[in-house]
Full PDB file with SEQRES, HELIX, SHEET, SSBOND, CRYST1, ORIGX, SCALE, CONECT and MASTER records, all heavy atoms in Angstrom:
SEQRES   1 A   36  MET THR ASN ASN LEU ARG VAL ILE GLN HIS ALA TRP HIS          
SEQRES   2 A   36  PHE TRP PHE GLY LEU SER LEU VAL ILE MET VAL VAL LYS          
SEQRES   3 A   36  LEU SER ILE VAL ALA ALA CYS PHE THR PRO                      
HELIX    1 AA1 THR A    2  PHE A   34  1                                  33    
CRYST1    1.000    1.000    1.000  90.00  90.00  90.00 P 1           1          
ORIGX1      1.000000  0.000000  0.000000        0.00000                         
ORIGX2      0.000000  1.000000  0.000000        0.00000                         
ORIGX3      0.000000  0.000000  1.000000        0.00000                         
SCALE1      1.000000  0.000000  0.000000        0.00000                         
SCALE2      0.000000  1.000000  0.000000        0.00000                         
SCALE3      0.000000  0.000000  1.000000        0.00000                         
ATOM      1  N   MET A   1      83.330 -20.168 -11.685  1.00  0.00           N  
ATOM      2  CA  MET A   1      81.878 -20.280 -11.768  1.00  0.00           C  
ATOM      3  C   MET A   1      81.403 -20.081 -13.214  1.00  0.00           C  
ATOM      4  O   MET A   1      80.693 -20.917 -13.745  1.00  0.00           O  
ATOM      5  CB  MET A   1      81.252 -19.219 -10.850  1.00  0.00           C  
ATOM      6  CG  MET A   1      79.748 -19.420 -10.651  1.00  0.00           C  
ATOM      7  SD  MET A   1      79.386 -20.730  -9.463  1.00  0.00           S  
ATOM      8  CE  MET A   1      77.612 -20.731  -9.529  1.00  0.00           C  
ATOM      9  N   THR A   2      81.853 -18.988 -13.823  1.00  0.00           N  
ATOM     10  CA  THR A   2      81.435 -18.700 -15.196  1.00  0.00           C  
ATOM     11  C   THR A   2      82.004 -19.742 -16.166  1.00  0.00           C  
ATOM     12  O   THR A   2      81.334 -20.161 -17.096  1.00  0.00           O  
ATOM     13  CB  THR A   2      81.905 -17.294 -15.621  1.00  0.00           C  
ATOM     14  OG1 THR A   2      81.872 -16.441 -14.489  1.00  0.00           O  
ATOM     15  CG2 THR A   2      81.016 -16.738 -16.687  1.00  0.00           C  
ATOM     16  N   ASN A   3      83.258 -20.153 -15.908  1.00  0.00           N  
ATOM     17  CA  ASN A   3      83.900 -21.141 -16.764  1.00  0.00           C  
ATOM     18  C   ASN A   3      83.173 -22.484 -16.688  1.00  0.00           C  
ATOM     19  O   ASN A   3      82.994 -23.166 -17.694  1.00  0.00           O  
ATOM     20  CB  ASN A   3      85.362 -21.313 -16.327  1.00  0.00           C  
ATOM     21  CG  ASN A   3      86.173 -22.039 -17.391  1.00  0.00           C  
ATOM     22  OD1 ASN A   3      85.867 -21.967 -18.570  1.00  0.00           O  
ATOM     23  ND2 ASN A   3      87.200 -22.750 -16.968  1.00  0.00           N  
ATOM     24  N   ASN A   4      82.738 -22.859 -15.485  1.00  0.00           N  
ATOM     25  CA  ASN A   4      82.016 -24.107 -15.279  1.00  0.00           C  
ATOM     26  C   ASN A   4      80.701 -24.100 -16.052  1.00  0.00           C  
ATOM     27  O   ASN A   4      80.312 -25.080 -16.681  1.00  0.00           O  
ATOM     28  CB  ASN A   4      81.739 -24.301 -13.777  1.00  0.00           C  
ATOM     29  CG  ASN A   4      81.366 -25.757 -13.454  1.00  0.00           C  
ATOM     30  OD1 ASN A   4      81.711 -26.668 -14.198  1.00  0.00           O  
ATOM     31  ND2 ASN A   4      80.655 -25.956 -12.383  1.00  0.00           N  
ATOM     32  N   LEU A   5      80.013 -22.966 -16.021  1.00  0.00           N  
ATOM     33  CA  LEU A   5      78.749 -22.812 -16.738  1.00  0.00           C  
ATOM     34  C   LEU A   5      78.964 -22.966 -18.240  1.00  0.00           C  
ATOM     35  O   LEU A   5      78.165 -23.597 -18.932  1.00  0.00           O  
ATOM     36  CB  LEU A   5      78.146 -21.433 -16.422  1.00  0.00           C  
ATOM     37  CG  LEU A   5      76.681 -21.239 -16.841  1.00  0.00           C  
ATOM     38  CD1 LEU A   5      75.751 -22.047 -15.942  1.00  0.00           C  
ATOM     39  CD2 LEU A   5      76.313 -19.757 -16.758  1.00  0.00           C  
ATOM     40  N   ARG A   6      80.059 -22.424 -18.718  1.00  0.00           N  
ATOM     41  CA  ARG A   6      80.395 -22.508 -20.143  1.00  0.00           C  
ATOM     42  C   ARG A   6      80.639 -23.955 -20.552  1.00  0.00           C  
ATOM     43  O   ARG A   6      80.211 -24.399 -21.616  1.00  0.00           O  
ATOM     44  CB  ARG A   6      81.634 -21.654 -20.425  1.00  0.00           C  
ATOM     45  CG  ARG A   6      81.866 -21.429 -21.912  1.00  0.00           C  
ATOM     46  CD  ARG A   6      83.141 -20.637 -22.142  1.00  0.00           C  
ATOM     47  NE  ARG A   6      83.069 -19.295 -21.593  1.00  0.00           N  
ATOM     48  CZ  ARG A   6      84.118 -18.553 -21.297  1.00  0.00           C  
ATOM     49  NH1 ARG A   6      85.337 -19.045 -21.465  1.00  0.00           N  
ATOM     50  NH2 ARG A   6      83.979 -17.338 -20.833  1.00  0.00           N  
ATOM     51  N   VAL A   7      81.312 -24.704 -19.696  1.00  0.00           N  
ATOM     52  CA  VAL A   7      81.593 -26.115 -19.971  1.00  0.00           C  
ATOM     53  C   VAL A   7      80.291 -26.907 -20.034  1.00  0.00           C  
ATOM     54  O   VAL A   7      80.089 -27.736 -20.919  1.00  0.00           O  
ATOM     55  CB  VAL A   7      82.535 -26.704 -18.887  1.00  0.00           C  
ATOM     56  CG1 VAL A   7      82.600 -28.228 -18.989  1.00  0.00           C  
ATOM     57  CG2 VAL A   7      83.937 -26.105 -19.031  1.00  0.00           C  
ATOM     58  N   ILE A   8      79.388 -26.634 -19.093  1.00  0.00           N  
ATOM     59  CA  ILE A   8      78.092 -27.315 -19.069  1.00  0.00           C  
ATOM     60  C   ILE A   8      77.299 -26.994 -20.330  1.00  0.00           C  
ATOM     61  O   ILE A   8      76.706 -27.875 -20.957  1.00  0.00           O  
ATOM     62  CB  ILE A   8      77.300 -26.909 -17.798  1.00  0.00           C  
ATOM     63  CG1 ILE A   8      77.960 -27.508 -16.549  1.00  0.00           C  
ATOM     64  CG2 ILE A   8      75.844 -27.383 -17.896  1.00  0.00           C  
ATOM     65  CD1 ILE A   8      77.450 -26.922 -15.258  1.00  0.00           C  
ATOM     66  N   GLN A   9      77.317 -25.729 -20.738  1.00  0.00           N  
ATOM     67  CA  GLN A   9      76.612 -25.295 -21.937  1.00  0.00           C  
ATOM     68  C   GLN A   9      77.192 -25.977 -23.178  1.00  0.00           C  
ATOM     69  O   GLN A   9      76.457 -26.438 -24.048  1.00  0.00           O  
ATOM     70  CB  GLN A   9      76.723 -23.773 -22.064  1.00  0.00           C  
ATOM     71  CG  GLN A   9      75.558 -23.152 -22.808  1.00  0.00           C  
ATOM     72  CD  GLN A   9      75.598 -21.632 -22.772  1.00  0.00           C  
ATOM     73  OE1 GLN A   9      76.625 -21.041 -22.452  1.00  0.00           O  
ATOM     74  NE2 GLN A   9      74.495 -21.001 -23.092  1.00  0.00           N  
ATOM     75  N   HIS A  10      78.513 -26.070 -23.219  1.00  0.00           N  
ATOM     76  CA  HIS A  10      79.189 -26.692 -24.356  1.00  0.00           C  
ATOM     77  C   HIS A  10      78.833 -28.175 -24.436  1.00  0.00           C  
ATOM     78  O   HIS A  10      78.571 -28.701 -25.513  1.00  0.00           O  
ATOM     79  CB  HIS A  10      80.702 -26.507 -24.212  1.00  0.00           C  
ATOM     80  CG  HIS A  10      81.467 -26.833 -25.466  1.00  0.00           C  
ATOM     81  ND1 HIS A  10      81.507 -25.993 -26.555  1.00  0.00           N  
ATOM     82  CD2 HIS A  10      82.195 -27.924 -25.809  1.00  0.00           C  
ATOM     83  CE1 HIS A  10      82.237 -26.557 -27.503  1.00  0.00           C  
ATOM     84  NE2 HIS A  10      82.657 -27.730 -27.080  1.00  0.00           N  
ATOM     85  N   ALA A  11      78.823 -28.850 -23.275  1.00  0.00           N  
ATOM     86  CA  ALA A  11      78.482 -30.270 -23.225  1.00  0.00           C  
ATOM     87  C   ALA A  11      77.041 -30.492 -23.677  1.00  0.00           C  
ATOM     88  O   ALA A  11      76.747 -31.437 -24.397  1.00  0.00           O  
ATOM     89  CB  ALA A  11      78.683 -30.808 -21.809  1.00  0.00           C  
ATOM     90  N   TRP A  12      76.162 -29.583 -23.251  1.00  0.00           N  
ATOM     91  CA  TRP A  12      74.752 -29.694 -23.635  1.00  0.00           C  
ATOM     92  C   TRP A  12      74.601 -29.564 -25.145  1.00  0.00           C  
ATOM     93  O   TRP A  12      73.891 -30.342 -25.769  1.00  0.00           O  
ATOM     94  CB  TRP A  12      73.929 -28.615 -22.928  1.00  0.00           C  
ATOM     95  CG  TRP A  12      72.455 -28.791 -23.129  1.00  0.00           C  
ATOM     96  CD1 TRP A  12      71.632 -29.590 -22.393  1.00  0.00           C  
ATOM     97  CD2 TRP A  12      71.634 -28.185 -24.139  1.00  0.00           C  
ATOM     98  NE1 TRP A  12      70.341 -29.507 -22.889  1.00  0.00           N  
ATOM     99  CE2 TRP A  12      70.308 -28.657 -23.952  1.00  0.00           C  
ATOM    100  CE3 TRP A  12      71.891 -27.285 -25.186  1.00  0.00           C  
ATOM    101  CZ2 TRP A  12      69.257 -28.256 -24.781  1.00  0.00           C  
ATOM    102  CZ3 TRP A  12      70.829 -26.897 -26.000  1.00  0.00           C  
ATOM    103  CH2 TRP A  12      69.536 -27.372 -25.799  1.00  0.00           C  
ATOM    104  N   HIS A  13      75.294 -28.608 -25.745  1.00  0.00           N  
ATOM    105  CA  HIS A  13      75.262 -28.427 -27.197  1.00  0.00           C  
ATOM    106  C   HIS A  13      75.802 -29.663 -27.911  1.00  0.00           C  
ATOM    107  O   HIS A  13      75.271 -30.079 -28.934  1.00  0.00           O  
ATOM    108  CB  HIS A  13      76.077 -27.192 -27.608  1.00  0.00           C  
ATOM    109  CG  HIS A  13      75.320 -25.913 -27.454  1.00  0.00           C  
ATOM    110  ND1 HIS A  13      74.262 -25.588 -28.258  1.00  0.00           N  
ATOM    111  CD2 HIS A  13      75.481 -24.886 -26.573  1.00  0.00           C  
ATOM    112  CE1 HIS A  13      73.792 -24.407 -27.881  1.00  0.00           C  
ATOM    113  NE2 HIS A  13      74.505 -23.961 -26.865  1.00  0.00           N  
ATOM    114  N   PHE A  14      76.864 -30.242 -27.345  1.00  0.00           N  
ATOM    115  CA  PHE A  14      77.474 -31.427 -27.940  1.00  0.00           C  
ATOM    116  C   PHE A  14      76.496 -32.604 -27.953  1.00  0.00           C  
ATOM    117  O   PHE A  14      76.299 -33.254 -28.969  1.00  0.00           O  
ATOM    118  CB  PHE A  14      78.739 -31.804 -27.160  1.00  0.00           C  
ATOM    119  CG  PHE A  14      79.355 -33.106 -27.606  1.00  0.00           C  
ATOM    120  CD1 PHE A  14      80.067 -33.175 -28.791  1.00  0.00           C  
ATOM    121  CD2 PHE A  14      79.206 -34.252 -26.840  1.00  0.00           C  
ATOM    122  CE1 PHE A  14      80.628 -34.379 -29.216  1.00  0.00           C  
ATOM    123  CE2 PHE A  14      79.763 -35.460 -27.259  1.00  0.00           C  
ATOM    124  CZ  PHE A  14      80.477 -35.517 -28.438  1.00  0.00           C  
ATOM    125  N   TRP A  15      75.857 -32.858 -26.795  1.00  0.00           N  
ATOM    126  CA  TRP A  15      74.918 -33.978 -26.700  1.00  0.00           C  
ATOM    127  C   TRP A  15      73.684 -33.745 -27.556  1.00  0.00           C  
ATOM    128  O   TRP A  15      73.139 -34.668 -28.144  1.00  0.00           O  
ATOM    129  CB  TRP A  15      74.518 -34.221 -25.242  1.00  0.00           C  
ATOM    130  CG  TRP A  15      75.606 -34.920 -24.488  1.00  0.00           C  
ATOM    131  CD1 TRP A  15      76.334 -34.413 -23.456  1.00  0.00           C  
ATOM    132  CD2 TRP A  15      76.108 -36.247 -24.713  1.00  0.00           C  
ATOM    133  NE1 TRP A  15      77.247 -35.347 -23.039  1.00  0.00           N  
ATOM    134  CE2 TRP A  15      77.141 -36.475 -23.780  1.00  0.00           C  
ATOM    135  CE3 TRP A  15      75.773 -37.256 -25.634  1.00  0.00           C  
ATOM    136  CZ2 TRP A  15      77.838 -37.681 -23.730  1.00  0.00           C  
ATOM    137  CZ3 TRP A  15      76.477 -38.456 -25.575  1.00  0.00           C  
ATOM    138  CH2 TRP A  15      77.495 -38.647 -24.645  1.00  0.00           C  
ATOM    139  N   PHE A  16      73.225 -32.470 -27.627  1.00  0.00           N  
ATOM    140  CA  PHE A  16      72.066 -32.137 -28.455  1.00  0.00           C  
ATOM    141  C   PHE A  16      72.378 -32.413 -29.922  1.00  0.00           C  
ATOM    142  O   PHE A  16      71.587 -33.011 -30.630  1.00  0.00           O  
ATOM    143  CB  PHE A  16      71.690 -30.663 -28.243  1.00  0.00           C  
ATOM    144  CG  PHE A  16      70.459 -30.263 -29.011  1.00  0.00           C  
ATOM    145  CD1 PHE A  16      69.214 -30.647 -28.564  1.00  0.00           C  
ATOM    146  CD2 PHE A  16      70.572 -29.498 -30.167  1.00  0.00           C  
ATOM    147  CE1 PHE A  16      68.077 -30.274 -29.269  1.00  0.00           C  
ATOM    148  CE2 PHE A  16      69.435 -29.124 -30.872  1.00  0.00           C  
ATOM    149  CZ  PHE A  16      68.188 -29.521 -30.419  1.00  0.00           C  
ATOM    150  N   GLY A  17      73.556 -31.992 -30.365  1.00  0.00           N  
ATOM    151  CA  GLY A  17      73.977 -32.218 -31.742  1.00  0.00           C  
ATOM    152  C   GLY A  17      74.144 -33.700 -32.043  1.00  0.00           C  
ATOM    153  O   GLY A  17      73.761 -34.169 -33.104  1.00  0.00           O  
ATOM    154  N   LEU A  18      74.696 -34.432 -31.073  1.00  0.00           N  
ATOM    155  CA  LEU A  18      74.921 -35.862 -31.255  1.00  0.00           C  
ATOM    156  C   LEU A  18      73.598 -36.605 -31.384  1.00  0.00           C  
ATOM    157  O   LEU A  18      73.437 -37.450 -32.265  1.00  0.00           O  
ATOM    158  CB  LEU A  18      75.721 -36.401 -30.062  1.00  0.00           C  
ATOM    159  CG  LEU A  18      76.357 -37.774 -30.255  1.00  0.00           C  
ATOM    160  CD1 LEU A  18      77.511 -37.693 -31.256  1.00  0.00           C  
ATOM    161  CD2 LEU A  18      76.864 -38.310 -28.920  1.00  0.00           C  
ATOM    162  N   SER A  19      72.636 -36.294 -30.514  1.00  0.00           N  
ATOM    163  CA  SER A  19      71.333 -36.955 -30.575  1.00  0.00           C  
ATOM    164  C   SER A  19      70.609 -36.599 -31.869  1.00  0.00           C  
ATOM    165  O   SER A  19      69.897 -37.432 -32.438  1.00  0.00           O  
ATOM    166  CB  SER A  19      70.478 -36.567 -29.363  1.00  0.00           C  
ATOM    167  OG  SER A  19      70.295 -35.177 -29.295  1.00  0.00           O  
ATOM    168  N   LEU A  20      70.812 -35.368 -32.350  1.00  0.00           N  
ATOM    169  CA  LEU A  20      70.206 -34.937 -33.606  1.00  0.00           C  
ATOM    170  C   LEU A  20      70.773 -35.756 -34.771  1.00  0.00           C  
ATOM    171  O   LEU A  20      70.033 -36.218 -35.641  1.00  0.00           O  
ATOM    172  CB  LEU A  20      70.485 -33.445 -33.816  1.00  0.00           C  
ATOM    173  CG  LEU A  20      69.471 -32.683 -34.671  1.00  0.00           C  
ATOM    174  CD1 LEU A  20      68.168 -32.508 -33.916  1.00  0.00           C  
ATOM    175  CD2 LEU A  20      70.041 -31.323 -35.050  1.00  0.00           C  
ATOM    176  N   VAL A  21      72.084 -35.959 -34.782  1.00  0.00           N  
ATOM    177  CA  VAL A  21      72.747 -36.749 -35.828  1.00  0.00           C  
ATOM    178  C   VAL A  21      72.243 -38.194 -35.797  1.00  0.00           C  
ATOM    179  O   VAL A  21      71.943 -38.781 -36.830  1.00  0.00           O  
ATOM    180  CB  VAL A  21      74.281 -36.695 -35.650  1.00  0.00           C  
ATOM    181  CG1 VAL A  21      74.972 -37.755 -36.506  1.00  0.00           C  
ATOM    182  CG2 VAL A  21      74.801 -35.303 -36.004  1.00  0.00           C  
ATOM    183  N   ILE A  22      72.127 -38.772 -34.588  1.00  0.00           N  
ATOM    184  CA  ILE A  22      71.648 -40.151 -34.447  1.00  0.00           C  
ATOM    185  C   ILE A  22      70.215 -40.274 -34.964  1.00  0.00           C  
ATOM    186  O   ILE A  22      69.882 -41.233 -35.647  1.00  0.00           O  
ATOM    187  CB  ILE A  22      71.743 -40.594 -32.961  1.00  0.00           C  
ATOM    188  CG1 ILE A  22      73.219 -40.769 -32.572  1.00  0.00           C  
ATOM    189  CG2 ILE A  22      70.985 -41.908 -32.733  1.00  0.00           C  
ATOM    190  CD1 ILE A  22      73.441 -40.928 -31.082  1.00  0.00           C  
ATOM    191  N   MET A  23      69.380 -39.277 -34.664  1.00  0.00           N  
ATOM    192  CA  MET A  23      67.995 -39.286 -35.123  1.00  0.00           C  
ATOM    193  C   MET A  23      67.932 -39.243 -36.650  1.00  0.00           C  
ATOM    194  O   MET A  23      67.158 -39.975 -37.268  1.00  0.00           O  
ATOM    195  CB  MET A  23      67.250 -38.087 -34.528  1.00  0.00           C  
ATOM    196  CG  MET A  23      65.744 -38.231 -34.599  1.00  0.00           C  
ATOM    197  SD  MET A  23      64.897 -36.881 -33.770  1.00  0.00           S  
ATOM    198  CE  MET A  23      65.278 -35.528 -34.893  1.00  0.00           C  
ATOM    199  N   VAL A  24      68.760 -38.399 -37.262  1.00  0.00           N  
ATOM    200  CA  VAL A  24      68.800 -38.291 -38.724  1.00  0.00           C  
ATOM    201  C   VAL A  24      69.263 -39.606 -39.351  1.00  0.00           C  
ATOM    202  O   VAL A  24      68.704 -40.061 -40.348  1.00  0.00           O  
ATOM    203  CB  VAL A  24      69.715 -37.115 -39.152  1.00  0.00           C  
ATOM    204  CG1 VAL A  24      70.000 -37.166 -40.654  1.00  0.00           C  
ATOM    205  CG2 VAL A  24      69.076 -35.784 -38.779  1.00  0.00           C  
ATOM    206  N   VAL A  25      70.265 -40.235 -38.746  1.00  0.00           N  
ATOM    207  CA  VAL A  25      70.766 -41.517 -39.255  1.00  0.00           C  
ATOM    208  C   VAL A  25      69.682 -42.591 -39.165  1.00  0.00           C  
ATOM    209  O   VAL A  25      69.468 -43.343 -40.110  1.00  0.00           O  
ATOM    210  CB  VAL A  25      72.034 -41.943 -38.475  1.00  0.00           C  
ATOM    211  CG1 VAL A  25      72.400 -43.396 -38.776  1.00  0.00           C  
ATOM    212  CG2 VAL A  25      73.202 -41.026 -38.826  1.00  0.00           C  
ATOM    213  N   LYS A  26      68.977 -42.630 -38.031  1.00  0.00           N  
ATOM    214  CA  LYS A  26      67.893 -43.612 -37.866  1.00  0.00           C  
ATOM    215  C   LYS A  26      66.797 -43.392 -38.900  1.00  0.00           C  
ATOM    216  O   LYS A  26      66.291 -44.346 -39.497  1.00  0.00           O  
ATOM    217  CB  LYS A  26      67.287 -43.489 -36.456  1.00  0.00           C  
ATOM    218  CG  LYS A  26      68.106 -44.204 -35.391  1.00  0.00           C  
ATOM    219  CD  LYS A  26      67.402 -44.091 -34.057  1.00  0.00           C  
ATOM    220  CE  LYS A  26      68.196 -44.776 -32.952  1.00  0.00           C  
ATOM    221  NZ  LYS A  26      67.522 -44.648 -31.653  1.00  0.00           N  
ATOM    222  N   LEU A  27      66.436 -42.129 -39.110  1.00  0.00           N  
ATOM    223  CA  LEU A  27      65.394 -41.810 -40.086  1.00  0.00           C  
ATOM    224  C   LEU A  27      65.809 -42.212 -41.498  1.00  0.00           C  
ATOM    225  O   LEU A  27      65.007 -42.729 -42.266  1.00  0.00           O  
ATOM    226  CB  LEU A  27      65.064 -40.309 -40.039  1.00  0.00           C  
ATOM    227  CG  LEU A  27      64.143 -39.876 -38.906  1.00  0.00           C  
ATOM    228  CD1 LEU A  27      64.053 -38.355 -38.847  1.00  0.00           C  
ATOM    229  CD2 LEU A  27      62.756 -40.483 -39.052  1.00  0.00           C  
ATOM    230  N   SER A  28      67.066 -41.974 -41.820  1.00  0.00           N  
ATOM    231  CA  SER A  28      67.540 -42.336 -43.158  1.00  0.00           C  
ATOM    232  C   SER A  28      67.576 -43.850 -43.354  1.00  0.00           C  
ATOM    233  O   SER A  28      67.280 -44.350 -44.435  1.00  0.00           O  
ATOM    234  CB  SER A  28      68.932 -41.738 -43.414  1.00  0.00           C  
ATOM    235  OG  SER A  28      69.872 -42.256 -42.499  1.00  0.00           O  
ATOM    236  N   ILE A  29      67.897 -44.585 -42.294  1.00  0.00           N  
ATOM    237  CA  ILE A  29      67.892 -46.058 -42.367  1.00  0.00           C  
ATOM    238  C   ILE A  29      66.470 -46.569 -42.558  1.00  0.00           C  
ATOM    239  O   ILE A  29      66.213 -47.434 -43.394  1.00  0.00           O  
ATOM    240  CB  ILE A  29      68.531 -46.657 -41.084  1.00  0.00           C  
ATOM    241  CG1 ILE A  29      70.043 -46.414 -41.096  1.00  0.00           C  
ATOM    242  CG2 ILE A  29      68.229 -48.155 -40.981  1.00  0.00           C  
ATOM    243  CD1 ILE A  29      70.716 -46.736 -39.773  1.00  0.00           C  
ATOM    244  N   VAL A  30      65.527 -45.997 -41.805  1.00  0.00           N  
ATOM    245  CA  VAL A  30      64.114 -46.375 -41.938  1.00  0.00           C  
ATOM    246  C   VAL A  30      63.605 -46.044 -43.334  1.00  0.00           C  
ATOM    247  O   VAL A  30      62.920 -46.861 -43.966  1.00  0.00           O  
ATOM    248  CB  VAL A  30      63.260 -45.675 -40.847  1.00  0.00           C  
ATOM    249  CG1 VAL A  30      61.771 -45.827 -41.142  1.00  0.00           C  
ATOM    250  CG2 VAL A  30      63.589 -46.242 -39.464  1.00  0.00           C  
ATOM    251  N   ALA A  31      63.963 -44.867 -43.836  1.00  0.00           N  
ATOM    252  CA  ALA A  31      63.544 -44.457 -45.174  1.00  0.00           C  
ATOM    253  C   ALA A  31      64.140 -45.403 -46.221  1.00  0.00           C  
ATOM    254  O   ALA A  31      63.468 -45.772 -47.188  1.00  0.00           O  
ATOM    255  CB  ALA A  31      63.978 -43.026 -45.443  1.00  0.00           C  
ATOM    256  N   ALA A  32      65.388 -45.809 -46.048  1.00  0.00           N  
ATOM    257  CA  ALA A  32      66.046 -46.732 -46.982  1.00  0.00           C  
ATOM    258  C   ALA A  32      65.371 -48.103 -46.954  1.00  0.00           C  
ATOM    259  O   ALA A  32      65.277 -48.763 -47.977  1.00  0.00           O  
ATOM    260  CB  ALA A  32      67.526 -46.842 -46.633  1.00  0.00           C  
ATOM    261  N   CYS A  33      64.900 -48.503 -45.784  1.00  0.00           N  
ATOM    262  CA  CYS A  33      64.227 -49.800 -45.658  1.00  0.00           C  
ATOM    263  C   CYS A  33      62.864 -49.790 -46.346  1.00  0.00           C  
ATOM    264  O   CYS A  33      62.441 -50.801 -46.898  1.00  0.00           O  
ATOM    265  CB  CYS A  33      64.058 -50.165 -44.182  1.00  0.00           C  
ATOM    266  SG  CYS A  33      65.581 -50.704 -43.398  1.00  0.00           S  
ATOM    267  N   PHE A  34      62.174 -48.651 -46.273  1.00  0.00           N  
ATOM    268  CA  PHE A  34      60.823 -48.584 -46.804  1.00  0.00           C  
ATOM    269  C   PHE A  34      60.732 -48.182 -48.276  1.00  0.00           C  
ATOM    270  O   PHE A  34      59.711 -48.345 -48.906  1.00  0.00           O  
ATOM    271  CB  PHE A  34      59.950 -47.656 -45.948  1.00  0.00           C  
ATOM    272  CG  PHE A  34      59.472 -48.306 -44.677  1.00  0.00           C  
ATOM    273  CD1 PHE A  34      60.034 -47.983 -43.467  1.00  0.00           C  
ATOM    274  CD2 PHE A  34      58.463 -49.267 -44.728  1.00  0.00           C  
ATOM    275  CE1 PHE A  34      59.598 -48.591 -42.293  1.00  0.00           C  
ATOM    276  CE2 PHE A  34      58.025 -49.886 -43.564  1.00  0.00           C  
ATOM    277  CZ  PHE A  34      58.597 -49.534 -42.351  1.00  0.00           C  
ATOM    278  N   THR A  35      61.846 -47.644 -48.807  1.00  0.00           N  
ATOM    279  CA  THR A  35      61.839 -47.305 -50.240  1.00  0.00           C  
ATOM    280  C   THR A  35      62.301 -48.501 -51.055  1.00  0.00           C  
ATOM    281  O   THR A  35      63.315 -49.126 -50.717  1.00  0.00           O  
ATOM    282  CB  THR A  35      62.756 -46.105 -50.529  1.00  0.00           C  
ATOM    283  OG1 THR A  35      64.014 -46.301 -49.892  1.00  0.00           O  
ATOM    284  CG2 THR A  35      62.148 -44.807 -50.043  1.00  0.00           C  
ATOM    285  N   PRO A  36      61.566 -48.848 -52.097  1.00  0.00           N  
ATOM    286  CA  PRO A  36      61.905 -50.015 -52.909  1.00  0.00           C  
ATOM    287  C   PRO A  36      63.125 -49.787 -53.803  1.00  0.00           C  
ATOM    288  O   PRO A  36      63.508 -48.663 -54.054  1.00  0.00           O  
ATOM    289  CB  PRO A  36      60.658 -50.230 -53.766  1.00  0.00           C  
ATOM    290  CG  PRO A  36      60.011 -48.895 -53.840  1.00  0.00           C  
ATOM    291  CD  PRO A  36      60.371 -48.176 -52.556  1.00  0.00           C  
TER     292      PRO A  36                                                      
MASTER        0    0    0    1    0    0    0    6  291    1    0    3          
END                                                                             
């Protein structure tokens, strides 16, 4: 039970970090497009 909860928590952290990285990459691409 406790181990399962830990796995879920770890997966949540992984997906949160991944979405954060994707957001930063998108923002940097948009910034690169708009800067001359």
